[in-house]
C-alpha positions as CSV (number, residue, x, y, z in Angstrom):
1,X,0.1,0.0,0.2
2,X,1.3,3.5,-0.8
3,X,2.2,5.6,2.1
4,X,0.3,8.3,0.9
5,X,-2.9,7.1,-0.2
6,X,-5.7,6.1,1.6
7,X,-6.9,1.8,0.9
8,X,-10.8,1.0,1.4
9,X,-11.1,-2.5,1.8
10,X,-14.0,-4.7,2.1
11,X,-13.6,-7.9,4.1
12,X,-17.4,-8.7,4.1
13,X,-21.0,-7.4,3.3
14,X,-21.1,-6.4,-0.3
15,X,-21.6,-10.2,-1.6
16,X,-24.1,-11.1,0.6
17,X,-27.5,-9.6,2.0
18,X,-27.8,-9.5,5.8
19,X,-24.2,-10.5,7.3
20,X,-20.3,-10.4,7.8
21,X,-20.3,-6.4,7.6
22,X,-16.5,-5.7,7.8
23,X,-14.5,-2.8,6.3
24,X,-10.9,-1.5,6.8
25,X,-10.0,2.2,6.1
26,X,-5.7,2.4,5.9
27,X,-3.7,5.6,5.8
28,X,0.2,4.7,5.9
29,X,1.0,3.2,9.5
30,X,-2.9,3.6,10.9
31,X,-5.7,1.4,10.4
32,X,-9.5,1.5,11.4
33,X,-12.3,-0.8,11.3
34,X,-16.0,-0.3,10.9
35,X,-17.9,-2.9,12.2
36,X,-17.6,-6.9,12.6
37,X,-20.4,-8.9,11.9
38,X,-21.8,-12.3,11.3
39,X,-24.1,-14.0,8.8
40,X,-26.3,-17.0,10.0
41,X,-25.4,-20.3,7.7
42,X,-27.6,-21.0,4.3
43,X,-29.3,-24.0,4.0
44,X,-26.1,-25.6,2.6
45,X,-23.8,-24.9,5.4
46,X,-25.2,-28.0,7.5
47,X,-24.3,-27.9,10.8
48,X,-22.5,-24.6,11.0
49,X,-23.6,-22.0,13.4
50,X,-22.7,-19.1,12.2
51,X,-20.1,-17.3,9.5
52,X,-17.8,-14.3,10.3
53,X,-15.4,-12.8,7.9
54,X,-11.6,-13.7,7.3
55,X,-10.3,-11.2,8.8
56,X,-6.2,-12.9,8.5
57,X,-5.5,-9.0,7.0
58,X,-6.2,-7.5,10.5
59,X,-4.2,-10.4,12.3
60,X,-1.3,-9.8,9.6
61,X,-1.5,-6.2,10.5
62,X,-2.4,-5.6,14.2
63,X,0.0,-3.4,15.1
64,X,-2.0,-1.1,12.6
65,X,-4.9,-1.4,13.8
66,X,-6.1,1.9,15.9
67,X,-9.3,1.4,16.9
68,X,-12.6,-0.7,15.8
69,X,-16.0,1.7,15.2
70,X,-19.3,-0.3,15.5
71,X,-22.0,1.5,13.7
72,X,-25.2,0.1,15.4
73,X,-26.2,-3.2,17.4
74,X,-27.4,-5.8,15.2
75,X,-25.4,-9.1,14.6
76,X,-24.6,-8.3,11.4
77,X,-22.1,-5.7,12.6
78,X,-21.4,-6.8,16.0
79,X,-21.1,-10.9,15.9
80,X,-17.7,-11.0,15.2
81,X,-16.7,-8.9,17.2
82,X,-15.4,-11.7,20.2
83,X,-13.8,-13.8,17.3
84,X,-11.9,-10.5,16.4
85,X,-10.7,-9.4,20.0
86,X,-9.2,-12.5,20.5
87,X,-6.8,-12.2,18.1
88,X,-6.4,-8.4,17.7
89,X,-6.1,-5.7,20.7
90,X,-8.0,-2.6,19.9
91,X,-10.5,-0.2,21.8
92,X,-14.2,-0.4,20.4
93,X,-16.4,2.8,20.0
94,X,-20.2,3.2,19.4
95,X,-23.1,4.3,21.0
96,X,-24.3,3.5,24.2
97,X,-27.2,0.8,23.7
98,X,-24.7,-0.4,20.7
99,X,-21.9,-0.5,23.6
100,X,-24.1,-1.9,26.1
101,X,-25.1,-4.9,23.7
102,X,-21.4,-5.6,23.0
103,X,-20.7,-5.8,26.5
104,X,-23.2,-8.3,27.0
105,X,-21.6,-10.4,24.3
106,X,-18.1,-10.2,25.3
107,X,-18.8,-11.0,28.8
108,X,-19.9,-14.5,27.4
109,X,-16.7,-14.6,26.0
110,X,-14.6,-13.2,29.0
111,X,-13.8,-10.7,26.9
112,X,-15.5,-8.1,29.4
113,X,-11.9,-6.0,29.6
114,X,-11.7,-5.0,26.6
115,X,-11.4,-1.0,26.1
116,X,-14.9,0.2,25.0
117,X,-15.9,3.8,24.7
118,X,-19.6,5.1,24.3
119,X,-20.0,8.1,22.3
120,X,-22.6,10.7,21.6
121,X,-23.7,11.8,17.9
122,X,-21.4,14.5,17.0
123,X,-18.7,13.3,19.3
124,X,-15.4,13.0,17.8
125,X,-12.6,10.7,17.9
126,X,-8.7,10.9,16.6
127,X,-7.3,7.4,15.7
128,X,-4.0,7.5,14.2
129,X,-4.4,9.7,10.7
130,X,-8.4,9.3,11.2
131,X,-10.5,11.9,12.6
132,X,-14.2,9.9,13.3
133,X,-17.1,11.9,13.6
134,X,-20.4,10.2,14.5
135,X,-23.9,11.3,13.2
136,X,-27.0,10.1,13.6
137,X,-29.3,8.0,11.5
138,X,-32.4,6.3,12.2
139,X,-32.8,2.4,11.5
140,X,-34.8,-0.2,13.0
141,X,-32.4,-0.1,16.0
142,X,-32.1,2.7,18.6
143,X,-28.9,4.5,18.3
144,X,-28.0,3.7,15.2
145,X,-24.9,5.8,13.5
146,X,-23.0,7.1,10.2
147,X,-19.8,8.0,10.1
148,X,-18.0,10.9,8.7
149,X,-14.3,10.3,8.5
150,X,-11.3,12.9,8.2
151,X,-8.4,11.6,6.5
152,X,-5.3,13.6,4.8
153,X,-6.8,12.8,1.6
154,X,-10.3,14.5,2.3
155,X,-13.5,13.3,4.1
156,X,-15.2,10.0,3.8
157,X,-18.7,9.4,4.8
158,X,-20.2,5.8,6.1
159,X,-24.0,6.0,6.1
160,X,-24.0,2.7,8.2
161,X,-27.2,1.2,7.8
162,X,-30.1,3.8,7.7
163,X,-33.5,5.2,6.2
164,X,-35.2,8.7,6.4
165,X,-37.9,8.3,9.3
166,X,-39.7,11.7,9.6
167,X,-41.5,10.6,12.5
168,X,-38.8,8.2,14.8
169,X,-40.4,6.4,17.8
170,X,-38.1,8.1,20.4
171,X,-38.2,11.4,18.4
172,X,-34.4,11.6,17.5
173,X,-34.5,12.5,13.8
174,X,-31.7,11.8,11.2
175,X,-29.0,14.5,11.5
176,X,-29.7,15.9,7.9
177,X,-27.8,19.0,8.6
178,X,-24.4,17.5,9.3
179,X,-24.8,15.6,6.1
180,X,-25.3,18.7,4.1
181,X,-22.2,19.9,5.6
182,X,-20.1,17.2,4.3
183,X,-21.9,17.9,1.2
184,X,-20.8,21.5,1.7
185,X,-17.5,21.3,2.6
186,X,-16.2,18.7,0.2
187,X,-16.7,14.8,1.0
188,X,-13.9,12.5,-1.1
189,X,-15.8,9.1,-1.0
190,X,-19.6,7.9,0.1
191,X,-19.9,4.4,1.4
192,X,-24.0,4.2,1.3
193,X,-26.1,1.3,2.9
194,X,-28.0,-0.4,-0.7
195,X,-30.2,-3.3,1.1
196,X,-33.1,-1.2,-0.7
197,X,-31.8,0.1,-3.6
198,X,-34.4,-1.7,-5.8
199,X,-37.2,-0.8,-3.9
200,X,-38.9,2.7,-5.2
201,X,-40.4,5.5,-3.3
202,X,-39.7,5.8,0.4
203,X,-39.6,3.3,3.5
204,X,-42.4,3.7,5.3
205,X,-41.9,5.1,9.1
206,X,-41.4,2.5,12.1
207,X,-44.5,4.3,13.5
208,X,-46.8,2.8,10.8
209,X,-46.3,-0.5,12.8
210,X,-48.2,0.9,15.6
211,X,-51.1,1.5,13.7
212,X,-51.1,-2.2,13.0
213,X,-50.9,-3.3,16.3
214,X,-53.2,-1.0,17.7
215,X,-55.7,-2.7,14.9
216,X,-54.6,-6.4,16.2
217,X,-55.1,-5.6,20.0
218,X,-58.7,-4.2,19.1
219,X,-59.9,-7.2,17.5
220,X,-58.3,-9.6,19.6
221,X,-60.2,-11.1,22.7
222,X,-57.2,-13.9,23.6
223,X,-53.3,-14.0,24.2
224,X,-51.4,-11.6,21.7
225,X,-47.9,-13.2,21.2
226,X,-45.6,-11.0,19.0
227,X,-42.1,-12.2,17.9
228,X,-39.3,-9.7,16.8
229,X,-36.0,-9.0,16.2
230,X,-34.1,-9.2,20.3
231,X,-32.7,-5.9,19.0
232,X,-35.5,-4.0,17.9
233,X,-36.0,-2.0,20.8
234,X,-38.5,0.6,18.9
235,X,-40.3,-2.6,18.3
236,X,-40.7,-3.5,22.1
237,X,-41.9,-0.1,22.5
238,X,-44.7,0.0,20.4
239,X,-45.8,-3.5,21.4
240,X,-45.5,-2.1,25.3
241,X,-47.4,0.8,24.7
242,X,-49.9,-0.2,23.0
243,X,-50.5,-3.1,25.4
244,X,-50.8,0.0,28.0
245,X,-53.5,1.3,25.9
246,X,-55.1,-1.6,26.2
247,X,-54.8,-2.6,29.7
248,X,-52.5,-5.6,28.9
249,X,-49.7,-6.9,30.9
250,X,-46.2,-7.5,28.9
251,X,-44.2,-10.7,29.3
252,X,-40.8,-11.0,27.7
253,X,-39.7,-14.8,26.7
254,X,-36.3,-15.8,25.2
255,X,-32.8,-15.1,27.0
256,X,-31.7,-12.3,24.1
257,X,-34.7,-10.4,24.0
258,X,-34.8,-10.1,28.1
259,X,-31.1,-9.5,28.1
260,X,-31.5,-6.7,25.3
261,X,-35.0,-5.1,26.7
262,X,-33.0,-5.1,30.0
263,X,-30.2,-3.1,28.9
264,X,-32.1,-0.7,27.2
265,X,-34.3,0.0,30.3
266,X,-30.9,0.5,32.7
267,X,-29.8,3.1,29.6
268,X,-33.4,4.5,29.2
269,X,-33.6,3.7,25.7
270,X,-37.0,1.6,26.6
271,X,-40.0,2.6,28.9
272,X,-41.9,0.0,30.5
273,X,-43.9,1.0,33.3
274,X,-43.3,-1.1,36.9
275,X,-46.8,-2.9,37.0
276,X,-46.6,-3.8,33.2
277,X,-43.6,-6.0,32.7
278,X,-44.4,-9.0,34.6
279,X,-42.6,-12.8,34.3
280,X,-43.5,-15.8,33.1
281,X,-44.6,-17.5,36.3
282,X,-47.3,-14.7,36.3
283,X,-48.4,-15.8,33.1
284,X,-50.8,-18.4,35.2
285,X,-52.5,-15.9,36.9
286,X,-53.8,-13.8,34.3
287,X,-56.5,-13.8,31.8
288,X,-56.2,-14.3,28.5
289,X,-57.3,-10.9,27.3
290,X,-54.7,-9.5,29.8
291,X,-51.6,-10.9,28.2
292,X,-48.8,-9.5,25.4
293,X,-45.8,-11.9,25.2
294,X,-43.1,-10.5,23.1
295,X,-40.4,-13.4,22.3
296,X,-38.0,-14.2,19.8
297,X,-37.9,-16.8,16.8
298,X,-39.5,-14.5,13.9
299,X,-37.0,-16.2,11.6
300,X,-38.2,-19.8,12.5
301,X,-34.9,-20.4,14.2
302,X,-35.0,-24.4,15.9
303,X,-34.4,-23.6,19.7
304,X,-36.4,-20.0,19.7
305,X,-38.8,-19.5,21.9
306,X,-41.8,-19.1,19.2
307,X,-40.4,-22.7,17.8
308,X,-40.7,-24.6,21.0
309,X,-44.2,-22.7,21.6
310,X,-45.3,-23.6,17.7
311,X,-44.2,-27.7,18.3
312,X,-46.0,-27.6,21.8
313,X,-42.6,-28.2,23.4
314,X,-42.3,-25.0,25.8
315,X,-43.1,-25.8,29.3
316,X,-44.8,-22.9,30.0
317,X,-46.3,-21.8,27.1
318,X,-49.5,-24.0,25.2
319,X,-51.1,-22.0,22.0
320,X,-55.2,-22.8,22.3
321,X,-57.9,-21.5,20.3
322,X,-58.3,-17.6,20.3
323,X,-54.6,-16.7,20.9
324,X,-53.1,-14.4,17.8
325,X,-49.7,-14.7,16.8
326,X,-47.6,-12.1,15.5
327,X,-44.3,-12.3,13.5
328,X,-43.3,-8.8,13.5
329,X,-40.1,-9.1,11.4
330,X,-39.3,-9.7,7.5
331,X,-38.4,-12.7,6.4
332,X,-34.9,-13.2,5.7
333,X,-34.2,-15.0,2.0
334,X,-33.4,-18.6,2.8
335,X,-35.4,-18.9,6.2
336,X,-39.1,-19.1,3.9
337,X,-39.3,-22.7,4.6
338,X,-38.6,-22.3,8.3
339,X,-41.2,-19.7,8.8
340,X,-43.3,-21.4,6.8
341,X,-43.1,-24.4,9.0
342,X,-44.1,-22.6,11.8
343,X,-47.1,-20.3,10.6
344,X,-48.5,-24.3,10.0
345,X,-47.7,-25.5,13.2
346,X,-49.2,-22.5,14.9
347,X,-52.0,-22.6,13.0
348,X,-52.9,-26.1,13.2
349,X,-53.2,-25.5,17.0
350,X,-55.9,-22.9,16.4
351,X,-53.7,-19.9,16.7
352,X,-54.4,-16.6,14.1
353,X,-51.1,-16.1,12.7
354,X,-50.3,-12.8,11.4
355,X,-47.1,-11.6,9.3
356,X,-45.7,-9.5,6.8
357,X,-47.6,-10.9,3.8
358,X,-50.9,-10.8,5.3
359,X,-50.7,-7.7,7.3
360,X,-48.6,-4.6,7.6
361,X,-46.7,-5.4,11.2
362,X,-43.3,-5.0,9.7
363,X,-41.5,-2.1,8.1
364,X,-37.9,-2.1,6.6
365,X,-35.1,-0.4,8.3
366,X,-33.3,0.3,5.5
367,X,-33.2,3.7,2.8
368,X,-35.3,2.6,-0.6
369,X,-34.4,4.3,-3.8
370,X,-35.8,8.4,-2.9
371,X,-33.9,8.1,-0.1
372,X,-30.6,7.0,-1.4
373,X,-30.7,9.7,-3.6
374,X,-31.3,12.2,-1.0
375,X,-28.3,10.8,0.8
376,X,-26.1,11.2,-2.9
377,X,-27.5,14.8,-3.2
378,X,-26.7,15.9,0.6
379,X,-23.0,14.7,0.5
380,X,-22.4,15.2,-2.8
381,X,-19.1,13.0,-3.0
382,X,-16.4,12.9,-5.6
383,X,-15.9,8.9,-5.8
384,X,-19.2,6.2,-4.4
385,X,-18.8,2.7,-3.4
386,X,-22.5,0.9,-2.6
387,X,-22.1,-1.4,0.4
388,X,-24.1,-3.6,2.4
389,X,-25.9,-6.0,-0.3
390,X,-25.7,-8.5,-2.9
391,X,-24.5,-7.4,-6.8
392,X,-27.3,-6.7,-7.8
393,X,-28.4,-4.1,-5.3
394,X,-25.3,-2.3,-5.2
395,X,-25.4,-2.3,-9.3
396,X,-28.7,-0.8,-9.2
397,X,-27.4,1.6,-6.2
398,X,-24.6,2.3,-9.0
399,X,-26.9,2.8,-11.5
400,X,-28.9,5.9,-8.9
401,X,-25.3,7.3,-8.6
402,X,-24.5,7.7,-12.2
403,X,-28.1,9.3,-12.5
404,X,-27.2,12.0,-9.6
405,X,-24.5,13.2,-12.0
406,X,-21.4,11.4,-10.4
407,X,-19.1,9.7,-13.3
408,X,-19.1,6.5,-14.1
409,X,-15.3,6.4,-13.3
410,X,-15.7,7.4,-10.3
411,X,-18.2,4.8,-8.7
412,X,-16.4,1.5,-7.9
413,X,-18.1,-2.0,-7.5
414,X,-16.0,-3.7,-5.1
415,X,-15.7,-7.5,-4.4
416,X,-14.9,-8.5,-0.9
417,X,-10.8,-8.4,-0.1
418,X,-10.9,-5.6,-3.3
419,X,-8.7,-2.8,-2.4
420,X,-9.7,0.7,-3.6
421,X,-6.7,2.8,-3.3
422,X,-7.1,7.0,-3.4
423,X,-4.2,9.2,-3.8
424,X,-3.8,12.8,-5.3
425,X,-3.8,11.4,-8.6
426,X,-7.4,9.9,-8.5
427,X,-9.1,6.7,-7.5
428,X,-8.3,2.8,-8.8
429,X,-8.8,-0.9,-7.4
430,X,-5.6,-2.4,-6.6
431,X,-5.4,-6.1,-6.1
432,X,-7.3,-7.7,-3.3
433,X,-6.0,-9.1,0.2
434,X,-7.3,-12.5,1.8
435,X,-10.5,-12.9,2.3
436,X,-13.7,-15.1,2.9
437,X,-15.8,-17.0,5.2
438,X,-15.1,-18.5,8.4
439,X,-17.3,-21.1,9.5
440,X,-18.5,-21.3,13.4
441,X,-19.5,-25.1,14.5
442,X,-19.6,-25.2,18.3
443,X,-16.5,-24.1,19.8
444,X,-14.8,-24.7,16.3
445,X,-13.7,-22.3,14.5
446,X,-12.7,-22.2,10.8
447,X,-11.7,-26.0,11.1
448,X,-15.2,-26.6,9.3
449,X,-14.0,-26.3,5.3
450,X,-15.6,-26.6,2.2
451,X,-15.1,-30.1,2.0
452,X,-16.4,-30.8,5.4
453,X,-19.7,-29.2,4.5
454,X,-19.9,-31.2,1.1
455,X,-19.3,-34.5,3.3
456,X,-22.3,-33.3,5.7
457,X,-24.7,-32.5,2.1
458,X,-23.8,-36.2,1.1
459,X,-24.5,-37.4,4.2
460,X,-27.9,-35.8,4.3
461,X,-28.6,-36.7,0.8
462,X,-27.0,-40.3,0.3
463,X,-26.4,-41.3,4.2
464,X,-23.0,-43.4,4.9
465,X,-21.8,-46.9,4.3
466,X,-19.3,-48.1,6.9
467,X,-17.4,-51.5,6.3
468,X,-16.0,-53.2,8.8
469,X,-12.9,-55.6,8.4
470,X,-10.5,-57.7,10.1
471,X,-6.9,-58.1,8.7
472,X,-4.1,-60.0,10.1
473,X,-1.5,-57.7,10.0
474,X,1.7,-60.6,9.3
475,X,0.0,-62.6,7.0
476,X,-2.3,-60.5,5.3
477,X,-5.6,-63.3,5.9
478,X,-8.8,-61.7,6.5
479,X,-10.4,-63.2,10.0
480,X,-13.2,-61.1,10.4
481,X,-15.9,-59.8,8.2
482,X,-16.8,-58.1,5.5
483,X,-19.8,-56.1,7.6
484,X,-21.7,-53.8,6.4
485,X,-23.5,-51.0,8.5
486,X,-25.3,-47.9,6.6
487,X,-26.9,-45.5,8.2
488,X,-29.3,-42.9,6.2
489,X,-28.7,-44.9,3.0
490,X,-30.9,-47.9,3.6
491,X,-33.1,-49.7,6.4
492,X,-31.1,-52.7,6.7
493,X,-34.0,-54.8,8.6
494,X,-36.1,-53.9,5.4
495,X,-33.3,-54.9,2.9
496,X,-31.4,-57.5,4.1
497,X,-30.5,-59.3,0.6
498,X,-29.2,-55.9,-0.2
499,X,-26.5,-55.6,2.8
500,X,-25.8,-59.8,1.6
501,X,-25.4,-58.4,-1.9
502,X,-22.8,-55.9,-0.8
503,X,-21.5,-58.6,1.6
504,X,-21.0,-60.9,-1.2
505,X,-19.3,-58.3,-3.8
506,X,-16.6,-56.8,-1.3
507,X,-15.7,-60.7,-0.3
508,X,-15.3,-61.1,-4.0
509,X,-13.3,-57.7,-4.2
510,X,-11.1,-58.6,-1.8
511,X,-10.5,-62.3,-2.5
512,X,-9.2,-61.1,-5.9
513,X,-6.5,-58.6,-4.5
514,X,-3.1,-59.3,-4.0
515,X,-1.8,-59.9,-0.2
516,X,0.6,-57.2,-0.6
517,X,-2.5,-55.0,-1.0
518,X,-4.5,-56.3,1.6
519,X,-1.3,-56.1,4.1
520,X,-1.7,-52.4,3.5
521,X,-4.2,-50.9,5.4
522,X,-4.2,-47.7,3.3
523,X,-4.4,-49.6,-0.1
524,X,-6.8,-51.6,1.3
525,X,-9.5,-48.9,2.2
526,X,-8.7,-47.3,-1.0
527,X,-9.7,-50.0,-3.3
528,X,-12.6,-50.8,-1.0
529,X,-13.6,-47.1,-1.5
530,X,-13.7,-46.6,-5.5
531,X,-15.1,-50.3,-5.7
532,X,-18.1,-50.3,-4.1
533,X,-19.1,-46.0,-4.7
534,X,-18.9,-47.6,-8.0
535,X,-20.5,-50.7,-7.6
536,X,-23.4,-48.5,-5.9
537,X,-23.2,-46.2,-8.2
538,X,-24.5,-48.9,-11.0
539,X,-26.8,-51.3,-8.9
540,X,-28.6,-48.3,-7.5
541,X,-27.6,-45.0,-8.8
542,X,-26.8,-43.5,-5.3
543,X,-23.4,-41.9,-3.7
544,X,-23.2,-42.6,-0.2
545,X,-20.0,-41.7,2.0
546,X,-18.2,-44.8,2.3
547,X,-15.9,-45.7,5.5
548,X,-13.6,-48.7,4.9
549,X,-12.4,-49.4,8.4
550,X,-10.0,-51.9,8.7
551,X,-9.0,-53.8,12.4
552,X,-5.0,-55.0,11.9
553,X,-4.7,-57.8,14.6
């Protein structure tokens, strides 16, 4: 990297929607990191708990990292922090609620001693060659921030996730004036949220959800169960406000939603009358028409509270005729099948299920086309990079920028790992750094590779066949077997003749081998695997995972 150039490196968030957001800004010997998010697994990532960005570039340059700035408290911007902080040491900056959520997350990983600093809108911090100003934006979470970053080459504006909400629940309007000032002073580069770049018009205000809640509360005679994201404090606040309006009590269910609500309550971001928030054990003392349950599980997560309620596995909450269940969240692409299953289970048990397709019980937290154009016109950047989205979102946002007068050669659609270099002579892409996805499975970090996922896919589709064979080491004589065990391939008790055929085939194959091959366990395993693979493909058109186990005696 040129010492007199500004490098912008996106390590995650421009090839996927809803995760892995992480960006690096580098000038000389100074690096700042913007966001550190995770992504929840896609359907083909069997057994993976979640995914984080490959931040090996930061590990290689850890002595340069001056700070980590978090724009807001959503998991796709904070979830990878514990793993990053185990590798590098740097102070973390974010709004009060964001830092509150991060502290709670880091406590689980025994990283609570990491330096963290809560900032307010228009606060500035100096981190090496960078001066970072925090600018208030409205989003689907409280205390979202954009960033105004002053560098030796000029100003950079990073919008974070945002929408233009003229009537926010907390009354805290987006700081249009400050964005306009950056435009008047001259902005070198704008990096802007592209999630809703395909959607025309303006995104609805969060307060629209309250009207939907009021309609639901006014017609529901039984219990009301509302499922939403644990971090959506505005949505929880509106549910509480409408519950108070209709004389209902509120019970929060689920570890994450209770924890986040308590943090927001302690910091003054959430207001719940003392007599309104009750505990789960109080449910049995309430009449159905007095109850509002607020819980997690709007995306069909298997172990969430809503999922356990839907499948009748929750100890305290059983669905009954007359219950109303509200899924107050957007269906994230890839989760439709899981959410559909939950809706079906709830409906079978007599609940009236209300979700995005049948009612206006969710609004997006991201800017639509007209708001994105407004941001471009306020900031008036020299260079533009769309972020936060798949390629189609970035491409559509780039077209909007072109229509707003930014020259085509000044618009860059970056890939993860690609370096945008800006200096006194202009801007250009300049190679790539290591990037990609790291799979987290249980306590394992990065030990699940693509090969492991392919094996899991094969196990899921075709099962496994295990061949057991005992061989006398000195002579190469077969002393036991071959025995065949299968799982997920066929039901052995129902198809004994097939297992017998496989045993006979293996016995014939092994008899035809030289004693030298039989005495070498690795060669014997390879021969059994290749022969049986071909046999099963030709006879059954199946491709199970074949595991020969040779026991030498």
